[in-house]
C-alpha positions in Angstrom: -52.8 52.0 -71.6 -52.3 49.1 -69.1 -51.3 45.6 -69.0 -53.1 42.8 -66.4 -49.4 43.0 -64.8 -49.9 47.3 -63.9 -53.6 47.8 -64.1 -55.1 49.1 -60.7 -57.5 46.8 -59.5 -61.2 47.9 -60.0 -63.7 47.4 -57.4 -67.0 45.5 -58.5 -69.9 47.3 -57.0 -72.0 45.5 -54.4 -75.1 46.8 -53.5 -76.8 46.3 -49.9 -80.7 47.1 -50.6 -82.1 47.3 -47.9 -86.5 47.2 -47.8 -87.8 48.1 -45.1 -91.5 48.7 -43.9 -92.3 50.0 -40.2 -88.9 49.7 -39.3 -87.6 52.8 -37.5 -86.7 50.6 -34.4 -84.6 48.0 -36.0 -83.0 49.8 -39.2 -80.2 52.0 -37.4 -79.0 48.5 -36.4 -79.3 46.8 -39.6 -77.4 48.9 -41.5 -74.5 49.3 -38.6 -74.2 45.3 -39.0 -73.1 45.4 -42.7 -69.8 44.3 -42.4 -67.3 47.4 -42.5 -64.8 44.9 -44.5 -66.7 44.6 -47.4 -65.4 47.9 -48.3 -62.2 46.3 -48.8 -63.2 44.5 -51.9 -66.2 46.4 -53.2 -67.4 49.7 -53.7 -70.0 49.1 -51.5 -73.6 51.5 -51.5 -76.4 50.8 -49.0 -80.0 51.3 -50.2 -83.1 51.8 -47.9 -85.9 51.6 -49.2 -88.9 52.5 -47.2 -92.1 51.1 -48.4 -94.9 53.7 -47.1 -94.5 52.8 -43.8 -96.8 54.1 -41.5 -93.8 55.0 -38.4 -91.2 56.8 -38.9 -88.8 54.5 -40.8 -88.1 57.1 -44.0 -87.4 59.7 -41.6 -85.1 57.5 -38.8 -83.4 56.4 -41.6 -83.0 59.7 -44.2 -81.5 61.2 -40.5 -79.5 58.1 -40.3 -77.8 58.8 -44.0 -76.9 61.7 -43.0 -75.2 60.8 -39.7 -73.5 58.3 -41.0 -69.4 57.7 -40.9 -69.1 54.6 -42.4 -67.3 53.4 -45.2 -70.4 53.2 -47.4 -72.5 55.7 -48.9 -76.2 55.2 -47.8 -79.1 56.5 -49.9 -82.6 57.0 -48.7 -85.7 56.2 -51.7 -89.5 56.5 -50.3 -92.1 54.9 -51.6 -95.4 56.9 -51.7 -97.6 53.8 -52.1 -96.8 50.4 -50.3 -95.6 48.1 -53.1 -94.9 45.1 -51.2 -92.4 42.9 -50.4 -91.8 41.9 -53.8 -92.2 45.5 -55.6 -89.9 46.9 -53.3 -87.2 44.8 -54.2 -87.8 45.2 -57.8 -87.2 48.6 -57.3 -83.8 47.8 -55.8 -83.2 45.8 -58.3 -83.6 48.7 -60.6 -81.9 51.0 -58.7 -78.6 48.8 -58.8 -79.1 47.7 -63.0 -79.3 51.7 -63.5 -76.6 52.5 -61.4 -74.2 50.0 -62.5 -74.1 47.5 -59.8 -72.5 43.8 -60.2 -73.8 42.5 -56.9 -77.4 42.8 -54.8 -77.4 41.9 -51.5 -80.8 41.6 -49.9 -81.8 42.5 -46.6 -85.0 43.1 -44.4 -85.1 46.5 -42.8 -86.3 44.4 -39.7 -83.0 42.3 -39.5 
């Protein structure tokens, strides 16, 4: 058991939710602009949700998530049916609740 003075600090969890629709040209730049310094204060995950794009947003995002070497984990989801902007947000918030995130920052996939 620890007291307030000798417990290791536990970071709160921050989900950076990126709603993306036809964002193949911008998605890499958008993720790259998330400040790496957030990892100093938070446990950060970036979630890209492709909303049934007609371009290669999912493929570009997935490839980026595998190549990314920054301080965050990057996860990519795909909606097979377009949910619209609000529906895509709801999926991100549901993901945050189900995975115990304390905060959500919402970013548009087009920057």
